[in-house]
N, C-alpha and C positions, 0 to 999 in steps of 0.2 A: 302578773302571777298566773302560773299554769293551773288548770283545773285539777282537782283532787283525783287520785288514781281510779276512783270508782265512777268518775264522770265519763261521758261518751268519748271514745277515741275516734274522732271523725275520719282520720286517715284509714280506718278499717274498711271504708267503702271507696273504691276507685273506679274510673271508667272501664278498666280492664276486668276488674272483679267487683261488680256493683254491690254485692253482699246485701241485697234487699230481701225482705221476707214479707209475708202477708197472711191474711185469713180470707177465705172465700166461702160464701154460703149461698145456697139456693133456697129461696123462700117460696111460699105457696102461691104468692101473687106477684105480678110484675112490679118492678121498683118504680116508685114515684120520685123522680130526680129532684124536684123542687123541695119535697119534704126531707129528702136525704141531705140536701145542701143546708137547709135550715137546722137540721139536727146536728150535723157536724160542727157548724159554727156555734151553736148553743153550748156545746160541751167544752169550749175553750177554757172556761173558768174552772172546770173540774179536772181537766187533764192538760194543764198549760205546757207540760214537758214534751208533748207531741206536736205543739204548734210553734215550731222553731225553724230558724235558718242558720246557716253557717256564716261565721264572721272571722276575719283575721284580726286578732287583738295583740299587737306587738309581735311577738314571736310564737303566738299560740293560735290554733284553730279552736274556736269555741262555738257553742250554740247560743243564740239569743232569741228573744220573742219575735215572732213574725205575725204582723197584724193583717197581712194580705189574706184573702180567702183561700181556703184549701180547694184545689182543683178537683172537681168531680165530673167525670166524663162518661158519656153514654156510649162507650166503645171498649172493647177488650184490648185494643192496641196500646202498647206501652208508651210512656213518656219518660223524661229524664228528671229525676228528683234533683233538687238544688239548682235547677235551671229556671229560666224565665217562664218556660211553658208549665212548670209546676208552681209558679209564683214563689219560687225559691224555698218551698217547703221540703222537709224530709218525709212527707206524708202525702198520700194521694188516694182517692177512691175511684172506682170504676163500676159500671153496671151495664148489663144487657139483659133484656127480658126480666126474668125473676132471679137472675144471678147477680151477686154483689160481692166486691172484693175491696179490701183496704190493704195498701202496700206501704211499707215504712222502711227507713234505713235500719239495717240490723246493727249498726254501731250504737244506736240508741237503746234498743230493747230486744227481747227475745219473745218466744211464743207465750210463755207464762206471763210476761210483763205486758204484752199487748192484748191478751185475751180479755181482761177486765174492761179495757177501753172499748173493744169491739162489742162486748155484751151490752155496755151502756148505750152505744150508738143504736143497737137493735132495740133496746128497751124503749128509748124515746121515739125512734122511728115508728115502731109497731104501735106504740101508744097513740100516735097521731093518726096513722092510716086506718087503724081498726076502731078507734074510739074507745078502746078498753082501758080499764084501770088495773094495771098488773101489780101483783104483790112485789114491793121493792126490795124484799129481803135478798141479800146477796149481791146487789148491784151497787156500783159507785155512782152516786146521784148528785145532781146540781144542788148546791147549798151545803153539801157535806164538808166538814173540816178535813183537809188533806193531812193525814198523819205523817209524822216524821219517818216511820218505817217504810212508807211508800216512796218518798222522794229523797230521803237523806242517805247517809252511808249505810248500805245494807249489812255491813259487818261492824257497826259502831261498837258493839259490846264484846268484840273478839280481838285479842291482842295477837294479830297475825305475825308481828315482827318476832315474837318469842317462840314461834312454832318450831319444833325440832323436825329434822328429816325423818319421815316415817320408815318403819322397818321394811315395808314392801313398796317398791315402785316398779311397775311393769314397763319394760322398755318396748317401744314400738318396733314392729317388724319392718325392715327396710326393703326387702325383696318380696313384696306381696303380689297377689294376683291382680291383673288388670284385664278389663274387658277390651276386646279388639274393636277399634272404631271402624265400622264398615265403610265409612267414607274414605278412609285411608289418608286423611290429612288432618290438619289442626282446626278445621272449621267446626264451630259449635252450632249444632242444629238441635237445640234442646226440645225435648218432647215430654209431655206429661200424660200419664194414664191415671184415671181416677177410678178407684174401686170401693165397693161397699161390702162389709162382712157382718153377719149377725153377731151381736155382742155375746149372747148366751153361749153359742157354740165355740167362739174363740176363747172365752174365759174358761169354759169347761175343758177345752183342749189344753190350755195353759196349766190348769190345775192337775190334769192327768199326766202331764209331761214335764212337771217341775220347771215351768217357765213363767214368763210374763209377756205381755204383748211385744215389747221391744226385743226381748231375748228370742222369742219365737220367730219373729220376722228376720232377725239376724241369721238364725239357723237356716231358715227357708231360703234366704238369699245365698248362703254358702252352698247349700245343696244344689240350688239352681246353677251356681257357677260351675260345679263339678259336672253337672249334666251338660251344660253349655260347652265346656272345654275339658273333656275327661283326660286329656293328655298332660295338662299342666301339673307340674310338681310344686308349684308355689303355694305358700300359706295364704289362705283367705283371711283378710283382716277387715273387721267391721267396726266402725265407730258407733257407739251408743251415746247419745247426748244426755247429759245430766245437768240439772239446774243447781249451780253452786249455792245460790241464795237459799233455795228450799232445803238443800241438804243440811244447811246450818240453821234452819228454823225460821228464815224470813220468807214468807210466801206472798208478801205484799208489794215488794219493791219492783219498780218497772224496768230496772236497768238490765242490760245484756251481760249476764255472767254465766253463760252456758259453757260447760266444759265437756270434753268427750273422753270416754273410756274405750280401750281397745279390747275387742273380743276376737281372738285369733283361732282359726281352725286349720291345722296343718293337714297335709295330704294323707298322712297315716291314720287320720281319724275319719276317713271317708266312710268306713263301714259302720260307724256309730249310727244307731237308730236315733230318732228325734229326742226321746227322753234323756239318753246319755249326753247327746250334744247340748241340749238345753241346760242340763245340770252343770256341765263344764263351762258353758258360756255365762250362766248366772253366777257361778263361783268367781270367774274372772271379773265380772261387773261389780260384785259386792266387795271384793278386795280393793278395787280402785276407788270405790265411792264411799269408803269409810271417812268419817269426819276428819281424822288426822291427815288423811291424804288430801282431802279437799282444802283444808286449811293451809297445807304446805304448798299446794298449787297456787292458791291465792297469794301466799307470801311471796313466791317467786314472781308472780305477775306484778305484784305491787313493787317489788324491788326493781324489776325491769322497767316499769313505768317511771319510777323515780330516777333511774339512770337516764332514761330518754328525756327527762325534764332538762337535763344539762345540754341537750343537743339543739341545734337550729331546727326550725319547723320543717325545712326541706329535707334534712337528713332523717328526721323521724318519719316523714311521709315516704321516703325512699325505702327505709327499712320495713315499714308496715306493708307497703305495696308488694315487696318481694315475699314477705312472710305469708300474706293471705292468699297468694297465688300458688302455694306449694301443695301438690297432691299428697294426701296423707294415708289413704287406706282404700280398700276395694269398694266398700259400701258404707252408707251411714243410715242409721235409723233414729228417728226422734219421735217422742210420744208426748204431746201436750194433753194432759189429763183434764179434759173439760167435763165429761160425763153428762152434763145437763145445763141448759140455759133457763132452767126453772119454768116459769109460766109462759115463756116464749117458745118452748119446744113445739107446740102444735103448729106454729107458723113456719117452722124450719124443716126443710127436707134433707139438706146435706150441709156439712161443715168440713172444710179442709184447711190445714195449715200449708202454706206455700214457702218453699225455700229452694233456690236453684242449686243443682249439683255443680259444685266447683272445686271441692277438695277430695271428692270420691267419684267413682264412675256412675253410681246410682244413689239417689237420695230418696228415702221413704219417710214421709211425714205422716204420723198417725194421729187421729183425733177420735173422740167417741161422743155421740149424742143420740138421743132417741133410740136407744137399744141397738145401735149399730156402730161399728168401727168404720171410719173413712180413711182411706190411704191415698196419698198423692205419691205416685211412683214416677220420679223424674230422672231423665238420663240426657246426656249431652249429644245424642245422635238420634236419628229417626227410626233406625232398624228395630223391628219387634222381636228379633231372634232371642235375646236374653229374656225379655219380658215373657215370651211364650214358655221358656224354660222355667221361669218362676211360677207361672200358672200351672204347669205340669206338676210341680212340687205341691202346690195347693191341692190339686186333684188327688195326688197320691196320698196326701195326708187326710183327705176327706173333709177339708175345710171349705164350706160353701162360700161363694163370692159372686158379685155382679160387677161387670165392667160398665161403669157409668158413662165414660167418654174418653176419647183420646184427642189431644189438641197440641199445637205448638205451645211451648212454655213461654209466656209473655209477661214476666215481671218487669217493673220499672228498672231502668238503668240509672246512671247518675252522671252529672256533669257540673263542675263547680263554677258556675257563672259568677262573675264579679269578685272572685278571689284573685287579686293580682299578686304576682311574684312567687306563687307556689305552684309547682308542677305536680298536680295530683294525677 
């Protein structure tokens, strides 16, 4: 029997498009690898859905419990999930100095679903290394009963099948703006820039300009694109990620149900100032993120999944492999709204959400903690030309920032060891 439509679609991660994500933090003290290993293993009982491996069951790819230890490595170099070097897990940790990152298959979870787990890891890790007793409010702890809202069908109380087609559906732009790859070939040379912004100034700027953090950064990326290539006549299309679970009232579930809305900025709107651009972008976002639109998107996803249930697993894998590799827009912005890790905040210097640019030319992941926004600016080439254009827009807008670091983007890949007869 195939898994339900809301279970992980394993084929969404392939060697060509690994589709991994993660969370990275910088603590105030160097990481103790032994304590981290013990902490990660302790949390199996509270978060069993992250301690899994892939298995072929008849004609289905499913996830099953993995009793092998999670690999925790003292290097930033990537490994391959689902492979022997990762003990066949879809989860891995790495650390260097006082930086720590957890990486996971995006087919299982999204940023909102993974954040509670990462917070619990830090809760127990910091409790041990500091000897402090932290207030447990807001953390998912060992011994807690795991609620159905966390692990069950995130849309259990919604009749998706009866949803009517909404009055408004925004068609995506097909001929949108693309960045020029300075390498001039198909080689991916992913680079990440890490930035920090003062929360108070960013939020005040959003308030004054009818925006939100994700809308503001979409507009700034669009303006940077016009600065970078003033001759292009193409519409700039930006994806803004939304959490379908949260849009319909479920903030607990761990599963990956992120959807994207399209915010388009045509050439003729170049002369708009930032308030006008934010107003138009925010309006497009709100129209697409209405509950009736979200429910209809889920209905079509569910129907597509049920149709694929009738196909052999190799056919499903081939269809999904082709779909996840399709480029969809100029840029993407995602904002995982963390705000605080509670009593752990004094021990945390930075927090970034990680996601590789694979369906757009630039991926900006936003997070917020300790009165600062942190942005991971990822691109599939090493040139700084567009990044510098983006910084120039920040300067013109008067938004203060710090460049924390630049480095090659080294998320885990994926290889399905031990799965015979399926070409993933």
